[in-house]
C-alpha positions in Angstrom: -25.3 11.1 4.0 -21.6 12.1 3.8 -20.8 10.2 7.1 -22.1 6.9 5.4 -19.8 7.6 2.5 -16.8 8.3 4.6 -17.4 5.2 6.7 -17.8 3.1 3.5 -14.6 4.5 2.1 -12.8 3.9 5.4 -14.0 0.2 5.4 -12.8 -0.2 1.8 -9.4 1.2 2.6 -9.0 -1.1 5.5 -10.0 -4.1 3.5 -7.8 -3.1 0.6 -4.8 -2.7 3.0 -5.4 -6.2 4.4 -5.8 -7.9 1.0 -2.8 -6.1 -0.5 -0.7 -7.3 2.2 -1.6 -10.9 1.3 -1.5 -10.3 -2.5 2.1 -8.8 -2.3 3.2 -12.2 -0.9 1.9 -13.9 -4.1 3.7 -11.5 -6.5 6.3 -13.6 -8.5 8.4 -10.6 -9.4 11.6 -11.0 -7.4 11.8 -7.1 -6.9 8.6 -7.4 -4.9 8.8 -11.0 -3.5 12.2 -10.7 -2.0 11.5 -7.4 -0.3 9.8 -6.7 3.0 7.0 -4.3 1.9 4.5 -2.8 4.6 1.2 -1.3 3.4 1.0 1.7 5.6 -2.2 3.3 4.4 -4.6 3.2 1.5 -6.5 6.3 0.4 -9.4 5.6 -1.9 -11.3 8.4 -3.6 -14.9 8.9 -2.6 -16.0 7.4 -6.0 -13.8 4.4 -5.6 -12.1 4.9 -8.9 -8.7 5.6 -7.7 -6.7 4.3 -4.7 -3.3 5.6 -3.5 -1.4 2.9 -1.6 1.3 4.2 0.8 4.1 1.7 1.4 7.3 1.3 3.1 10.2 -1.0 2.4 12.5 -2.4 5.0 16.2 -2.3 3.8 17.6 -1.2 0.6 16.3 -1.5 -3.1 13.5 1.1 -2.8 13.7 2.0 -6.4 13.7 -1.6 -7.6 10.6 -2.3 -5.5 8.9 0.7 -7.0 9.6 -0.6 -10.5 8.4 -4.1 -9.4 5.2 -2.8 -8.1 4.5 -0.7 -11.2 5.0 -3.9 -13.4 2.8 -5.9 -11.1 0.0 -3.4 -10.9 -2.2 -5.3 -13.4 -1.9 -8.6 -11.4 -2.4 -6.9 -8.0 -5.6 -5.1 -9.3 -6.9 -8.3 -10.8 -6.5 -10.1 -7.5 -8.2 -7.3 -5.6 -11.1 -7.5 -8.1 -11.5 -11.2 -7.2 -11.2 -10.7 -3.5 -13.2 -7.5 -2.9 -16.9 -7.2 -3.6 -16.8 -3.8 -5.4 -18.6 -2.6 -8.4 -15.5 -1.3 -10.0 -11.8 -1.9 -8.9 -9.9 1.3 -8.4 -6.8 2.2 -10.3 -3.8 1.7 -8.2 -1.1 4.2 -7.5 1.8 3.1 -5.3 3.5 5.8 -3.3 6.6 5.3 -1.2 6.2 6.6 2.4 9.3 7.3 4.5 7.6 8.1 7.7 8.9 5.0 9.4 12.5 5.8 8.5 11.9 9.5 9.6 10.5 8.2 12.9 13.5 5.8 13.5 15.8 8.7 12.7 14.2 11.0 15.2 14.3 8.2 17.8 18.1 7.8 17.1 18.6 11.5 17.5 16.6 11.5 20.8 18.6 8.4 22.1 21.9 10.3 21.1 20.9 13.3 23.3 20.7 11.0 26.3 
């Protein structure tokens, strides 16, 4: 049975990431709407009560985007509830992920070595 649960959680994670990408375009907070935010990964707990959303921001204003996402969490969660067919909508926790910036930095260092 654990494989079914992992499969289900994985499917929920993929669907949430897809829906979050669309929902973020509808957020009216300028700190969010004027920024280019990429959803990198969604990690949902096995009981589907909590979800950690790993995101990246292209350009500056990382702190402002974080504040905007925090203030828009209620709206985002409500939109997710309407779009996803889940018994309970998970609590959302947004976490900034700098892996893209880190990868770009390493690529630049490697390019400079040539």
